[in-house]
C-alpha positions as CSV (number, residue, x, y, z in Angstrom):
1,M,18.8,123.3,7.7
2,A,16.1,122.4,5.3
3,Q,13.1,124.7,4.7
4,S,11.0,123.6,7.7
5,T,12.0,122.7,11.2
6,E,8.4,121.9,12.2
7,R,6.6,118.7,11.9
8,I,3.2,117.5,13.1
9,I,3.5,113.8,14.2
10,N,0.6,111.9,15.7
11,G,-1.2,115.2,16.3
12,K,1.7,116.8,18.2
13,K,3.8,119.7,17.1
14,Y,7.6,119.4,17.1
15,D,9.4,122.6,16.2
16,I,13.0,123.2,17.0
17,E,12.6,126.9,16.7
18,N,10.2,126.9,19.7
19,A,11.4,123.9,21.6
20,R,13.8,123.9,24.6
21,Y,17.3,122.7,23.6
22,L,18.5,120.0,26.0
23,G,21.7,118.7,24.5
24,Q,23.6,117.7,21.3
25,W,25.9,114.9,20.1
26,D,27.7,114.6,16.8
27,N,30.0,111.9,15.4
28,G,32.9,114.2,15.1
29,L,33.0,114.2,11.3
30,Y,33.0,117.4,9.3
31,H,29.6,119.0,8.9
32,G,28.2,118.5,5.4
33,A,31.3,117.3,3.6
34,D,31.6,113.8,5.0
35,L,29.0,111.3,3.8
36,E,28.8,109.8,7.3
37,W,28.4,113.1,9.2
38,L,25.6,112.9,11.8
39,C,24.4,115.3,14.5
40,I,21.6,114.6,16.9
41,T,20.0,117.1,19.2
42,L,17.6,116.4,22.0
43,Y,14.7,118.9,22.5
44,R,11.6,119.2,24.6
45,N,8.5,120.8,23.0
46,E,6.1,123.2,24.5
47,G,3.8,120.3,25.5
48,G,6.7,118.7,27.4
49,D,7.3,115.9,24.9
50,C,10.9,115.0,24.0
51,F,12.2,114.6,20.5
52,L,15.4,114.1,18.6
53,Y,16.3,116.3,15.7
54,V,18.7,114.4,13.4
55,E,20.8,116.1,10.8
56,G,23.3,114.8,8.4
57,N,24.2,112.5,5.6
58,D,24.1,109.4,7.8
59,G,20.5,109.8,8.9
60,E,19.1,107.5,6.2
61,E,19.3,104.4,8.4
62,L,17.4,106.3,11.1
63,R,14.8,107.4,8.5
64,E,14.2,103.7,7.7
65,Q,14.0,102.8,11.4
66,Y,11.5,105.4,12.3
67,G,9.5,105.6,9.0
68,E,10.2,109.2,8.2
69,H,9.5,109.2,4.5
70,N,10.5,112.8,3.7
71,Y,14.2,112.5,4.4
72,D,16.0,115.6,3.3
73,G,19.0,115.5,5.6
74,E,16.8,116.1,8.7
75,I,14.5,114.0,10.7
76,I,12.4,114.7,13.8
77,I,11.9,111.6,16.0
78,P,9.5,111.8,18.9
79,V,10.8,109.8,21.9
80,T,9.4,108.9,25.3
81,E,10.8,110.4,28.4
82,E,12.6,107.1,29.1
83,K,14.1,106.8,25.6
84,A,15.2,110.5,25.9
85,R,16.9,109.7,29.2
86,E,18.6,106.6,27.7
87,W,19.8,108.6,24.7
88,A,21.1,111.3,27.0
89,L,22.9,108.8,29.2
90,C,24.6,107.4,26.2
91,H,25.5,110.7,24.4
92,L,25.6,113.6,26.9
93,S,27.9,114.4,29.9
94,G,27.0,113.6,33.5
95,N,26.5,117.3,34.2
96,Q,24.1,117.6,31.3
97,N,22.1,114.6,32.5
98,L,22.0,116.0,36.0
99,R,20.7,119.4,34.6
100,I,18.1,117.9,32.2
101,F,16.8,114.9,34.1
102,G,18.2,115.2,37.6
103,I,20.1,111.9,37.0
104,A,23.4,111.5,38.6
105,C,25.4,109.1,36.3
106,K,27.0,107.0,39.1
107,N,28.0,103.5,38.1
108,R,27.5,104.3,34.4
109,K,30.2,104.6,31.8
110,P,29.8,105.7,28.1
111,L,30.2,103.0,25.5
112,V,31.3,103.9,22.0
113,T,31.8,101.0,19.5
114,W,31.4,100.0,15.9
115,I,28.7,97.4,15.4
116,D,27.5,95.4,12.3
117,S,24.9,97.5,10.5
118,D,22.4,94.6,10.3
119,I,22.7,93.9,14.0
120,M,22.2,97.6,14.7
121,K,19.1,97.7,12.5
122,R,17.6,94.7,14.3
123,A,18.4,96.3,17.7
124,N,16.9,99.6,16.7
125,A,13.8,98.0,15.4
126,F,13.5,96.0,18.6
127,M,13.9,99.1,20.8
128,H,11.4,101.0,18.6
129,D,8.8,98.2,19.1
130,T,9.4,97.7,22.8
131,D,10.4,99.6,25.9
132,Y,13.8,98.1,26.0
133,T,16.9,100.4,25.9
134,V,20.4,100.0,24.6
135,Q,21.5,99.2,28.2
136,D,18.8,96.5,28.5
137,I,20.0,94.8,25.3
138,F,23.7,95.1,26.2
139,T,23.0,93.8,29.7
140,A,21.0,90.8,28.5
141,G,23.7,90.0,26.0
142,V,26.4,90.0,28.7
143,E,24.3,88.0,31.1
144,A,23.5,85.4,28.3
145,L,27.2,85.1,27.5
146,E,28.1,84.7,31.1
147,K,25.6,81.8,31.5
148,K,26.9,80.2,28.3
149,T,30.5,80.2,29.5
150,I,29.8,78.9,33.0
C-alpha cells in the first residue's frame, strides 16, 4: 500500500482502514510482479457510501476513467449503491452478494471475457456518465443484434 489509504472526495471521507470490507476480486496475476496485476476491493464507509479500492499496475486505465490524478498504484473510486451492486454481481460469489446486499443471484451468470481496450474505455465512460450498468449495455447489444438478424 502507498502512504495514505484515506481520501476526501466531494467532501466525503473514504478510508479503507475504517471502512467495512465487503468483498474483493483480483485478476489472478501475481501481486506486484506482473505489469497487468489488478485487485479491486469493495468497501462501505462510516457514512454508508460504497467505494472501490483499486490496487495494481493495471489501474492506469481506471485512473483515466475516473479522473484520479494522483495515481500511485492505488485508486479510491466512490460508487453509488447501484454501481456497487452491479460490480459485486459481476465479481463476487452469490453467497457474498446475498450477505452484502441481500441479493439472490438467480438467473444470473458471471461473464469473463477479453474486450478491445478502446471499446472498454467507451463503455466505462458511458457508464460513468449515466446510470447504465455493464448488464444494461450487454443486454442492449444482444437485443440490437437479435433485431438485426431477424
